N, C-alpha and C positions, 0 to 999 in steps of 0.2 A: 921534526917539521913533521911526523907523521900525526902528532896531536891535534895541530893545526884544522886538518878536515872534520876530524871528530868533533873539535870544538864549533867548528863553525855548523855541524848539521845539529847539534846540540841547541845551537843560536836559532837555525831557522825553525826548527820543530818547538821552541818556546815561544817564536814569533806568532807561527800559526795558530798555537793553542790561546794565546793573548785575543787573536784578533778573531777566532770560532764565534761561533753564535752562540750565544747561551742557552744550556738547555731549557727549553720549556717547561713550565712548572708540572708537575703530574696530576695536578686538580683534584684528585683522589688516590689516597695514600693510608698506609697504616702508619700510624702515631707508634711511639715507643712505649704507651700503655697499651696497645693492641688496638686500639679506637682509633676509626676513621678519623684523618685530618681533610679538610678542604682548602683550595684554593681559591679564594675569592677573587671575581674580577672588579675593575675600576669603579664600579656600582653596586657591589655586595651578593650579584648573581652565585650560583652553584646549582649544581643537579642536586635536584628536590630532593626528600627522603620517603621513599617509596616503602616503607615497610608499615605504613598503615592499611595498604593496597586488603583485601579481603574480608573473610567475615568478622563482624565485629572489630573492626578494626586492628587485628591480629591481638587482642587483651587477653582474648579467651578460645579454649579450643572450641572445633565444630562438636556439638553435643550428640547425643545419640537418644534419640526420641522415644519415647517408651512405646509400644506396640498396644493400639486401642484396638483395633478391628483386622481382621484377615481375607482375602479375598482367594476363592480358591481358582483356578483357569478353569474352563468349561468350553464346550464349543459354541461357534455364533461371536455374536458381538457384545464385546464386555464392559464397551463405552459407560451404559448408564449404570449397569451394577458399581464399576469402580467408580465414579461419579457419586453417586448414593453413599459411596463409604467414605470420600474426599469429604462430603458436605456434612456426613454425620460426626467426625471428626472436629469439623471448625464448629460444629455445635458446643465442640466442650469446651471447658473452662481452662484457662491456661494455666501451667505450673509456674513456678517463681521464675524460671528461665525463660516464660514468653511460648512455651511449647504445648498447643493440645495435644500431641500426640503422635504415629506414625501410623500408615496404612499400610500394611505389608501384604504384598502381590506374592501367592505362591509359587514353589519353580511351576513351570511351563509356560506353555502357549497363551500369551490373554491378546485376543482380538479388538483391534480400537479401530472402527469403520466411523467415529466423529472423533473429537480433541476430546484431553481434560481437563478442567480448567481450576488451579488454585488461587481462588480469591481474599483467602481470609487469613491470617496470620497465625502461626506455629503450628503450621500442618508439615507433614514430611511423607512421599509417598518412596517407600522402600520395595526391593526385590530383594530375592535370597541367594542374591550375586549374578554377575551378569555372564557367568556360563550356565545358568538355570534359570530364572526369571527373565519372558521375552517379552516385548509388550509391540505387538506389530501394528504401524499405524496400515491398515485394509484401504482400499478403494482409491480412488480416481481422483480426490480432492487437493489440490495445492496447497496443503491444509498447515499449521504445527500441531506437533502431538499433544504435548505439553504446553500450556499457557498458565505461567504465572504472573497477573495483572492485577494489583489494586485501584482503587481509586484516586480521579484526578488531585491534585493537589489542592489543600484549602485556601484560604484566605492570607494572603500577605500583608505585611505592615512594615512601611519603610522605615528606618532608622537615619538613615542621612549618607551623603557623601563620607568619601575619605579622605583625610586630613592631608597625608603624606603627596609631598610632591612625587614621591618612587617609590614602590614598594616592590621589594628585589625577588627575583626566582629564588623561590625555598622559604620564605618568609614563613612565618606561623603567626603574626603581631600586627595589627594596624592601628594606626591612629585615626579616630573618628572625631568629629565634629562635637559628636555629643554620644554619650554611650548609655545613659541615665535608663534607658528602658532592658538595656542588655545585662545579662545576669547567666553566671556557669551554668550550663545544660542548655541554655535556649539552641535552638536549630535555626539558624542562618544561612540567606542564600548572600554569597558574594558575587554582584555581577562586574564585569571589564565588558564595556560597548565596544564593538566595529565602527570606528567613526572614518568618515569619509579621509580624514587628515593620515590614520595609520593604513588606512586601504589602499592610499596613494603611496605612501614611503614603501610598504611592499611590493607596488608595484602592479599589485591584483586588480587594477582598472581595464583590465582587454589583455588579451592573450593575441598573438599574431598579427593581424591589424588592427585587433581591436574593436571591429565592428560586430563582433559575433556578442548581441546580447542577453545570450544566456549565460556567458562566461563570467560576465563582470562583476567582480564582489560588491555587495551594495550595501550602505551603513545599516547595520541592524542584523546583518544575516550571519556574521560570525561572532556573535556574543558570548561569551564564554560566562556559566553559573556554575560556583562553586558550590556545592554542599555541604557544609562545614557546622560544628557543635563549638560553642563559646565555651572555654577550659575557666578562662581565667577573663577579670574584669579588673585595671587597676590606673585609676584615671582615665585619661584619655585613652589608653591603651588598651586594646580587647588582644586576647589570645587563643588563638583556633584550635582545633585538633589535627589538622594535618596542614600541609603548605598550599600555600600559592604557586602556581605551576607557570605562569606568564607573569611578567612585570606588570605593576599597575601604574602608568607615567599620566601625569596632568594634563601632560600635555597631549596626548592623546585619549579626554575624558575621564582621568582617572577611576574610580571605581565607586559604586555606592553598597549599601548594607541594608537587608532586611531580613524580619522575622516571618515566618511562615508558621502555619499550622497544617497535619498531613494526617489527620486523623484513619484515613482510607489506604494510607500505604500500607504495604502488606511486609510484615518482618518473619524472620525466624520460619523460612522457609525452605525443606529442603527436598532434592530429589536425589537417591542414591542407591547404587547396590543393584543394576538391573542393565539388562541391552535392550534397548531401544532400536528399532528395524523399521524402514518402509518398502514395504512391497511393493512391487513395479515388474514390469514386464520384462522377462529378461532375455527377450530375442532383440529387445533394442538398447543398446548401450546409453542411448541419446533419451532414453524417455524420460518424461519429465510430468507423467500422467499418476503423479504417487506423492504423499507426505513431503515436502519439503523441509519444513525445521523441525528439529527434534523438540527441542525445548527454547522458548522465551521467555525472558523478563523484562518487566516494565512496572514503574513506580512499585518498586520493591528495594526494599533494604536488609542487610542482615543475612544473605539466603545464600544456600550453596546446592552443587551437583557435583559427586564425587563419585568415583567408581563403577561409572558406566562405558559400556561399549555400544557405538553409533554405528548401525551399516544402513548406507543406500540413499541417505538424504541429499536433494538437490540443492539444499540452501545451505544451511548453517547447520550444526549438530547443537551447539547454544551460542545465540544472540541475547545480547545485553544490551536493551536500547540505553537512551540515554535520562531517562528515570531512573537508573540502577544506581545504587552505591552500596559498600561493601559487602563485595559476593565472591565466593571462590570459586573457582572451577577446577576440580584437581583430577590425576589418575583416573584421564580419561582416553578412549581409544577411538578414532572415527575413520572404518574402513569403506572401501570400494563404493565413493559417491557415484549416484547414476543422474546422469543431465548432460546435457551439451555443456562444452568446455565453451562457456560465453559469460558474459555480464551480468550481475546480480544472484551468481550462482557460487556456491563453495567457497563461500567466506566461514571457513570451517568453525571457527573459535574466534567470535567478534565481540568488541565492545563498543558502546558509545556512551557508555557511563564513565562513573569514577570510582577512584578507591576498588577495583577491582582488579582479582588476582586469578590468572590460570598458571597452573601448579604441575608440573609433568601431564601435558596433554599431548599427544601423539596422533600423526592425520596423516593420509595416504593421499595422492591424487588428488589432491582439494586444486585450489586458484589463489586466494588468498589466505593462507590456513589458520594464520595469526594475524587480524586485523584490527585497526583502531579506527574508527569510525570518526563522523561528522564534529569539529569542535567538543568532541569527547576533552572534558575540563581535566583529569586528571587526578590526582596521578592514578596510573594504571602500571601493571606489570605482568610480564610472561616469563614465567621462571623454568629453566630445563623443559624446555617443549621443542620436538625436532618435529620437521614439515620433509616427509619422502615422497620424491619425483609430484613436486606443481606443477601447474604450469605459467603460475604468475607469481609474484615474491608476495611476502609479508611484511608487515607494516603499519605504517599510515597511509589507507587507500584515499580519507576524501582529504576534508579543509582542519586544518589547525588541530590538529590532537595536541594538547598539550601535556607535558610531563609523565610519557610513556617510557619503559624500561624493559628492553628484551636482556633477558639475565640466563648466558647460557641456553641460548636460542639455535637449532640448528636446521638449515635449509639445506637439504640435499638437491639439487639441480635445478634449483632457481636464486632469485637475489633476498635481500633485507632492504628496505628503502627507508628511511628519512629524509624526504626530499621537497621538491617543487615539480608537481605531477604535471604544472600546465594545464591543458585545458581538459586535460582527460578526467573521468567523472562528473560533468559537466561543471567543471572550473573548477577544480578541486582547487589549483595551485598550491602554496605552501601550506604541504599535510602535519607536517611536526614543529614543535617548537618544545625547544628543552628537553630534549628526548636523551636517553641512554641505550646505546647496544652497549653490553659488558660480557664480554668472552663468548662471542658469538663468530658462529660460519654461517658462510653460504657460498654462493658460488659467485655473488657479486656483493659488495654491500653499496649502497648511494647512500652518502650522507651530505646533507648542507644545510646550510644555516641560514636563515632567513633573516634580513635587516631586524634589529635591536634582540635577534633571541639568537640562540646556540643547539647544535645538536653536537652529541660526542661519541665515541667510541671509543673503546679501551679495549685490548688485547683481541684484535678480529682478526680472522682468518679468512682471506678471499682474495677477491678484484677489487680495489678500491677505488670508489669515483665521487667528487666533492671537497667542496670546500669548507667540510665541519671540521669540528676537533678532534683531531685523531691523536690517539695514544697507544702506546706497545703494541702496535699492529704485528700479524706475525710472531707473536709471543701471548704466553697467558698472564692477562692481568690478577694483580693481588689484589683483595681478598679474592677466593675461587667465586663467591656471588657477594656482587653489592646487596642484593636483596637482603640474604639471611645477615649478611655484617652490619646492616644501615639498622635490622632488626635487634640484634643483637644488645647493638649501643643503645636501643630505646627500652627492651624490656627485660633482656639478657637471656645467658644460653637457653634458659626451660624452652621459651618461645622458638627459640630457632631448631632445640631438639622436634619438635611439635612438626617440622616441615617435612621431616623424613627425607630429606634431599639427597638424591641419586650420589653415589658416591662414583664419580668418572675416572678413568682412568688406570694406570699400576699403579700410582705415586710415587715414580721416578723416571722423569724424561732426560736425564742427565748426557749431554753428548760426548763423554768421557768416563764411560760405567766402566767399574772395577770388572776383573774377570767372575769373579762371585756374581754379581750383580747381573754381569750379561749374561750369566748360566740360567740365573731365575727369572728372569725377562725371558730368556728363549723357551723354558719350559713353559711360561704361562703362554707365550705364544702358542702352544697345543691346545690349549684352552679355547673354549667361545668365547668369543668377548663379551663382556657383561652389554646389554643393551638397554636403554629407557623403555623401550617398547616391553619387554620381559619384565623389568622394574615395575610398571604402571599394573599389569596382568597379574603381578603379585601382590598387588595391594589388597584383596580379600585376606590375604594369609599375613601380611606383615600389619594391615589395621582392620581387624575384622570387625564388624556391624552387625550388633546385634540380629537374627533374623530367624529365630526360631519364634512360631506361634506362641507356647506355652499356653496359658490360659485365654489369651483372647478372644473374643467373640468372632463367629463368621458371619462375613453379610451371607445374604438370603441367597443362594443356589439358583434363585429361577431366572429363567430371563425376563429381560424385561416386554411384558405384553401389552403395557400401556401405550395407546396409540392416540395422538388428537383427534378432534372430531373438526371434521372440515365446517369451516363456517361460510354456509353460502348465504348469508344473509344478505351482503353486498355484490352479489355476483352480477355483473354487468348482462343485461338483457335489452334488446330490441323492444320497445313497447310502442305502437303506435306512431312509430316514426321516431320516437325521441329513444336515448341514450340512459336508462333509467339501472341504477341501484337500489336495494331495499326499498321500491317503490316509489323513489322518489326521481326527479330530476336529477342529474346528474352535472354538477358547475364546478369551477374551479379553474385553475391554471395549468398549461402546460408550461415544460420546460425541455430543454433539450440535455442531452449528454455531450460533455468535452471529448475530445478525439484526436488533441496532440497537445503538446505542449504537457510540464510540467516540472517536479522533480522530488526527488526524496527526503527534501529539508522540512522538516516537522513543524517548525514557525510559520513557513510561507504552504503547506500543503491544503489550507483552508481556501487559498485562491484560485483552484485549479478545478473546480467546479465538480458537479457530480459524471462518473463514469463508470456503469454496474460489470465492466469489464477490464477495465482499469487494473492491473495485476502490479503491487508493489510485494516482492518476497519477504514476508514474514511481518508487515505491517499493516495496521488494521485504522482507519480512519479514514475523514474528510481529507479527498486530495491524494490518497494513499488509494489502498484495498479499500471500495466504499464497506463500510458496517452494511447491509442490506436490511435488516428490520431498522436497525438507527437510523438508515436513509428514511424507509417508509414511514418509520413514526414523522421523522421530521416535515418528510412531505406534506402528511394527515395535516398537522399542525398548523402550515402556513399556507394550505388553501392550494397547495400543489397536487392536481389529483390525474394530470397525465404524462409520463415518460414519455419523449420521443427517443429510440435506442437504436442507435446506427453503429457497426463496426468500426476500429479506431481508422485513421490515415495511414497509420505506418505503425510497425511496432516497437520501433527502436527511436528513442527518443535524439539520436546521434542525427537521425533524418530530421529532425526540425531545421537543420541546417537550409533544406531542400538543393541541396547538390546529388545529381545523380551518379555520383561513383561508387565502385562498390568498395565495400568496406575491406580495410587489410585483416581485419580481427574480427572476434567473436564477441567482443567487447563492448556488448551493446548496455545500452543507459536506461535505467527505470523512470520510471514508471511505464509498463509494458502496454500498450495495448494489445490485449488479444484477440488472434483474430479468430476465423469460426473454423478454420481449418487446422487440424493436427501435423506436427512437422513428422516429417519418416524417419527421421535418424538418417537419411541418405543423404550425399553430395552437399554442396556448397551453395545457400542461396546469396543474395547479394548485400545481406547485413550479415553473413559471416556465421548465420545457424544453417542448422540442415536443412534441405527443401521443404515447401508445403507437400501434401499429397491430399487433394482436392475430392478423391473419395471416400477420404476419413476426417471423422470432425474432433474436435477442440473440445474436451468434456469438462474441463472448466469453465469453457465459454460458455457452454449451454447452458450447463448446472447452474450458472450464475443467474441468467435470462431464467430459470424454470425456477430457483428460489424466490427469485424477486415477483415474481408472477403469482407465485404461492401467496407470498407475505400482502401484495397487493389487495387482492380479495377480500380478506377481511376487515383492510382499510377503505374498503370503497374507492381505491387507486385501480389505473389501468396503465396496462404496459403498450406503447404505439411499437411494434417492432419492425423497422423497417428492414428489408431482406437483402436489399443492396444499399450500397454509399456511391453515389456517381462519384463524388470527386475525385475515385480515384484514374477515371477514365478521360478527364478532361481538362483544362488548365495548365499548373506547372507541370513541369516531365515529371518531378520526384515524387509526385503523387503515384505515379505508374511504378518508380524502381525497385520498390519491395514487397507489390502487391504479390498479394500468392497466386494470383490469374497469369501472370509476367512468367511466360515458358523459361527462365533464367531461376525461377523461383520455385517451380514444380518439378513433381516426377508423371505428370499427367499428359506432357505434349496438348496442350490449349490451341498451339497453331496460332498463335499472336507471332506478327515480327521479331525477330531478334539480330541485332538490336534493335531496340526501340525506335522506331521513327519519330525522335524528336524535332521540332519543328524550329529552325533556327536554333537547333541545339539547347533547346530551353520548354517546349511548351510540347503539351502531346493531344493528339485527336483522336480517340482511340474507339469512343462510344461507338460509331457507325459498326466498326470490328466486333465490338464487345456483345451488342445486341444482334448481330448475326448469328440466325442458329442455322445457317446453311453448311456448317463445319459440324458434323455426325457428333465427334466426340466432345466437343463442346457444348453441343443440345443437351446430352447427356450429361454431363456435369451441371448443366445448370437446372435439368430435370430432378437430380438426386440432392442438389443444394435446396431446391425450392421446397421439396417433400420433406427433408428434414427441418426447415422452420417451423414446417408445421406439426411435424411427430413431435420435435420438445416441448409443444403448449398442446396436447393433445388433451382433452377435457378442461383445460383452466380458461371460463368464460373471460376474465379479467384482461384477455389481449385483442387488439385490433391490429393486422396483416396489412401491411403497405408493401409497394413493390418496391421503393427505393429513396432514401433521401437526397435530396437537390437532384429530383430527377424532372430532366427533360427528354426521354426517351420516347421511341415510336411506336406506336398504335400497334405492330405486330408483335413486339417482345412484352407489351401489356395482357396481347389476347393470349400469348403463350404460357404467360405466369398466370393468367386466371384457368385456362385450358389442365395446366396442370394441378392447381388446387383443386378442379373438380373431378379429374382422376383420380389424386388423393382420398378426394370425401368418398368415391365410389368404393374405394378399398378398402377403407377403414370401414365401410358401412358392411361390405360383404364379408370382411374378415368378423368383424362384429357378430354379424346374425349365425356365421358358421360356429362360432363361439359360443352363442347362447341364441338359440332360435325362438324360445319364447317371448325373451326380453326383446329381441331384435321384433316382434310384430305388435309388439306393444306401446302406448303413447311415448316411452322414451327411446324406441329406436333412432340409431344413430346420434346417440347424445353428445359424442364427441366432436362429430362434425362440425351439429347444429350447434356448438357452442363455440366454433372458428369464426370470428370475425372478418370479412376481408374490406379494405375500404380501397376505394379507387381514387388514386392521388396523384393526378396527371394535368399535362398542361390542358386548357379548353378544348381544342380538336380531338385531342386522342380522349377525353373525357363525354364529351357529347358524343362519338363517333361508336364508344363501347357500350353506352346506355342506350343509345337507341337499337342496337342490335339484341334483341329479346333474349335470345340465348346468352351472351355473355352477360348483360343486366342481372337476368338472376341469379348470377354467382356474386353480385355485389351486396353487400349487407348495407355499409356508409360509404356517401361522397363525399370527399375532403375538397376543401375549398385552401389550395397550398399555394400553388403553383402558376394560378391566374388570379387577377382581383380586377376591381372596379374602384375608380377613384374620381371627385370630381374633376380631376383633371383628364380623365378618361381612361381607356382599359388597359392591363396591362395583361397580354395574351399571347405569348409568344408560341411559336410551334413546334410539335414532338418532333423527335427524331433531327434537328435542325444542328448538332453537335456545339452546343454552345451551353454553358451551365448558368443556371437559375441567376444569379447574381451577374452574369457576364449580359443578359438581355437586361435586366435591372439597371445596370448601369446605362442602357440605352435610351429606357422609357423617363428615366427622373421624374415620374408622377406622385412619387411617395407611396408608400403601403395607406389599405383601405381604411376606414373610420367605420363605429358604428354602425350607422345608416345605411354605408356601402356594402357592408357585409350582410344586411341586413333584406337589400334588393337582390344579392346574390342568392341568400338563402331561400327567399322567399319563391324565386325563379325555381328552384329544383324542389322543392317540397309540393312546389304544385303542380309538378312534372310527375315526382315520385314517391308520393304521401309516406308512402312506408318505408322510408329509407331514410334513417337519420341523416342530417348534413351536420358537418364538422367546417369549422373555421379555424384553420393552424395558421393564418398571418392577421396581424391587424389586431383589432381591438374588437372583441364579439362580445357582445354586453346586453341592455336590456333591450333595444330596438331590433338586434339579430336574434335575439330569444324570442320577442314577440311577431317574428315571421317565420319561427318554425325554427333555427336554428339548436343544434345540440352542443353541450358543453360550452355553457358562456360562463365567461369569466363574471359570475357577481359576487358579493359580499358572503364570504363565511357565515354570516350571521343571518343570510336571506331567511325567512319566516319556512318553516320545515312544512307547515298546512300548506301551503303556496307552493311550493318544489313537489310535495306528493300530487297536486291537484294538475299540474302542469300536462302531467303525460294521458290523461282522459282528454286535452284539449287538441286541436287542430289549426292550423293556420286558416285563418277566416280572411281579415281585410287585409289588403298589400297596397299600399300606394305611395310610391315613391318619393312623388313630387311633392306630397304633403308631410313625406316622411313617417306615415302611420303605417302600422302594421297589429295586427289582433290576431289572438287563436280564440277557442271557442270552442265550450261542449254545448250542443246545440242545449236552448232550454234549460242551462242549468248554470251556466257560467262562462266568463270571456275575461282575457287578461289584454289592453289596449296599451299599446305606447302611441303615444295622441301626437306628435311630432307638432308639425305644425297647422294642425287639424284644430277648425273652430267646432265642430260639432262630433256627438258620435250618432252613427247610425244605428238604432236598434229598432226598426221598424220589422224586422223579422222574427221579434222574438213578442213576449208576452208579459203581461204580470209585473210585478215589481223586483228591483233589486238594488240589493246595497252597493254604493260605490265605495271601495278604499282605497285610498291614495299609498303606493308603496314608497319608501323611501330610496331613491337610485343608490345613496352611498351606503346603506345597511341592511337593506333588503326588510328591513321590519316594517309593520302595518300600522296606518293611522289608529288611533283609538276609539274615535267614534266616528265611522262612517255614516256617509248621507245615503238616501233612497232616492230612486228614480222610478217612473213610470217606463216603460217599453213600448213595443208598438208605433213608434216616432221616432227622429232626430232629436236630440239633446244637446246642449252646449254642454263642453265637460267642464265641470263644477271648478277644476282647479287651473283651467288655462292649457294652454297648450304646451309639450315637451314631459310630462307627468305619462308616471305609470298608474293604469287604475287595473284593481283586480273588481271587477261587476260578478257578485253570487244572486243567485235567483233567492228571494226572500216568499214569495208565495204567488 
């Protein structure tokens, strides 16, 4: 009978086994032959092959370039000397490996006050060791220390659509409808479109209630573009050198192939064997007035960064942008970053490229230490990397990074994430697809699979979150390194040996060791456990890079003494009541800066306008951090002469939601609209960063404006510097929420009410208090700030100072503003005289203050009252017509100090904007009263009528005759008949310029002799070829009828 219970138990066990869920397939395993075996899903998808990541696709080792020139350290700025050495190597012929040679920086400290640029292929920048050679980014600019940047891509040529209905993840072959143009070796782009249908399937049509326009994925905003080389063509099948990392599905637009030419992309570029360091204010752990990026790369292929120690950079040690491919970053340490703990900072090792490899990189106290960016097409790999005490997770941090491998990555104190990030980072949403964590550890690993794709984790050690594909959790997956195993399968053991992987652990983790093994492990525990950081630091001994100068020539040891000669030819002058440059009337359009909105997606950035003080960390270009030289050239080419600048509405793009809430974190979103004031490093403002100090000024902000003003002068451009931006203190309450002047956001006791008095818990009416100068502390802060606006542009003539953008403030504040300017001019003149008494008594006395032009730009009542006051009128150089105007339907004349914004007044007016003839009447009125002061029209359509009434900066055609423009400053307003729409300029006894309007005659009775009458084409500004001649001393009919522009010149 005793056997029965035992038999029953056996039967029950067998039944349980029979009904137990089958063990899921391992997905990746080692086959009997030692190679990897993959379990494909129903559609043929599998984890991609990552082994082509890195320099030359791992086909060959990183080369050691021959040293061609040597640079020794010396005191002072070494930027020019090192750049000349780089440019010298760029002039040499490349060898058979595509290398021109190395610039060797000898041991010591090399200060870089600017930036180093590697723009040509085959150049290596090398030190004698990270513990010997140090490049120090000195100064206050938020720049990149070393920038590798090629030229934009050349022409692309479509081959056609992909014929496959479905191309699986990991595939390297495509079926095309035609392959005739393709051959092995061709470079191609394979594009997967982001269609409306695909976005809808992912659920990325909105976050939360779906109403926030910033977060919606729009068709075309998440395209994937793989940069590949054709390795074989067989019939209609094309084989590529690296896999596709997101499936191509005909129902979601399939994909297309195009060939391309890219002669300007840089290749075989290296930076190695050196310490890169950012100087900073050691008293402020949140200081950001220093270099942000050590190395950035774009438009680069087959490049490397190795054996480098980075210290104190605010942004990234290495950032590889979307136009990079096949780059290796290895054996690098990032130490002690200095910045706010906030968004856009400390993305220590970052890639948005493809086939990039970060091998043995270590970082401390970063945020996203190992990060993959927006639509990084992949594959990309982080292998044996460690993050020590970061404040945010590593992983995919923007949208749809495809085919990323984290292999042997450890995050001490934070997480790893391939997941849906929701609205973070401006609607990042699904951040990763078809990506792998392999033998990784972290405090938490977040893994989720988006619809139609998968993310996998093998051998994870962490807390686990998400519905991704998990295998072998809380144990080590085999093989130890997926990347090494894939590389071995593809290229053999020699390629793996080149990796020099860090040997982890003791080699035995048995739970039941023998006594002998336990004794050995106990003895080993007394020794310091091997650390990846030490292994990286030993790289110069383990993998030495040639760094002895030998017989290579030395660069010139002398300091750079060449200084650019200032081009004053186009300096802005006031002449006879006109704004003049290069002896000619200044003409052209005005344009505004953007002051909110934007994102960092490069494909969309050109939609976001100009902004001198918009900052996108590490990125330069339209809609990002504007390239000021490029911007100035573009303005000059397009006929835009004046740029109206005001500071941004708020710093952080999160506030674009117009909420008034205190942010829970400092995860601010770029682009950042920098404010004029510096952060203090103390306390916490409502955007999550430290509070402002209104007595300290943001050097990056002011340096940008100063740089643009310097670029404007030789190009004949003008900066309209708006000291304030009234938008912060009226209308939506959110305008005030992050303002530096709000007490919650500064350390200066500005005295405004806190919490803010939001009307209806929504609107703000703080203009009256802001312009109230009775608070002595606030009055002094205003005074300091106005003086800073003036100090920043001392001696730069192509700047005109205005009180405020969107200004409807009261008379007393403008008086204070003008009085402060007068005080400043007096102080500057006095100091100039003390510094150089002889010069100060000469004709150029107070040149700095004479070059400072001041515009009166207010409502009409304030404008007229101040111009009627001789003392204040004397301080005004330019009269700006901007906040009031006339139209055929009536006058728009809001009152100053009435606590409404200009657009609020205009909504009530409903009479439209002024036309050319309206502005002409306005200009004529003020030129008659103040003939020596130029009149500007910063609203409406200032054209030929406005010009002939005496208005400066008319928007005339760029082709306007140069002789005419040179003649106008010698003329003054003469005739003005608004009823007939006739206005005329005259230089008595010499010439006249007439806008005939509706007039049927020209009154020349005050002149004598004969005049040639030249018609001016209003569309081109060109002169007629055969002028007519008339006798003066009488009234004559206009030969060409009404509504023409006539230039009359004395003949005899």
